[in-house]
C-alpha positions, 0 to 999 in steps of 0.5 A: 507474460500478459501482465506488465506493471508500471510502478516504482518499488518505493511507492506506497500505492504500488506496494498495495498492488504488489502485495496482491500480486504476490499473495496469489503468485501472479506472474508479471513483467516489471517496468520501474518508472522514474518520474524524474526521468522525461522518457519514463514519465512520457511512457507512463503518461501514454498509458495514463495521462494523469501520470501516476502509478501504479498502472497495469497493462494486460496485453492478453485482454487489451486492457490498461488499468490505473488505480490500486483498488481497481487493479486488485479487483481486476486481478481478483476477477481475471487472475484468481489465485488461492487467496481471493482478496474480495469476499463473495459474501456481500456483507463482508465485501462491503466491509472490505471495500469500506476499510480499503477506502478508510486506509486510502483516504484517512491514512494514505492521503494525510501521510502523503501530504506530510511527505510532500510538505517535506519534499517541497521544504514548505514547512507548512502547518500539518496539524490537521494531517497529524490529527487525522492519522491520530483519529484513524489510529484510534478507530483502527485500534478498536476495529482490530481488537478482536480480529486477525485481519481488518475487515474479513476473516481472511486477508483481503483487499483492505489489508493490502491497503493497510500495509503500506499506509501504516508502514509509512504513516508510522514513520511520521506519526508513531502509533500510541503506546496504548494502541496495542491492538493496532500494534499487533495488527501491524506486526501481523501485516509485516510478517505476511510473506507478501508484505515482507517481500515488498519491504525487501524490494523497497529497502534499496530505495529507502534513502530516497524517502525523506523520513528514512531515518524513522523507518525502524531498524528491523525493516532497514536491516534485511528480511528478518523482521522478527 
């Protein structure tokens, strides 16, 4: 098996890559990294000195790649499956890339800043981060009003980015009640088999998440998430 993923089952950017791997049934070895363990952290930094996961090692091609979007693009090119995650049509591809960046920059980033504040016990002013999430939710509700998936007729890289970003962000800043399109889109995401599998694998680690009590019961109690 040529692919090894260095990751943690609770980490949101790792979820993004896992969803892509599961979408196309790509075989890989798992190396769970505990960043609080000196040996694990050193092992990861030997591959990617920045010390952040996910990182994937492809021994067949002698390549080591960090960054979730880059990893998914690499997999889509060298390990294609039945469900391409980056469209061949340039206009649609551009839309997919736009929404991938949207989720990473405007939902993922403020979400992680709020979580980091809790972990540090800083009790900082998070008005800006919560406002960013509210603005992003409004844009997303409009985007998916007449779409099944966010940027393409088919499930794509952008939806891989959406699932973990929205999963965790919704525990910090709930979706407004009147954003029915966003709610329906999130339900479609969490019913996707690849996403369900990622949530199932993360479940044993939920107690480590500082807002674990805000994870909906349907996600905390097993794979039946209907």
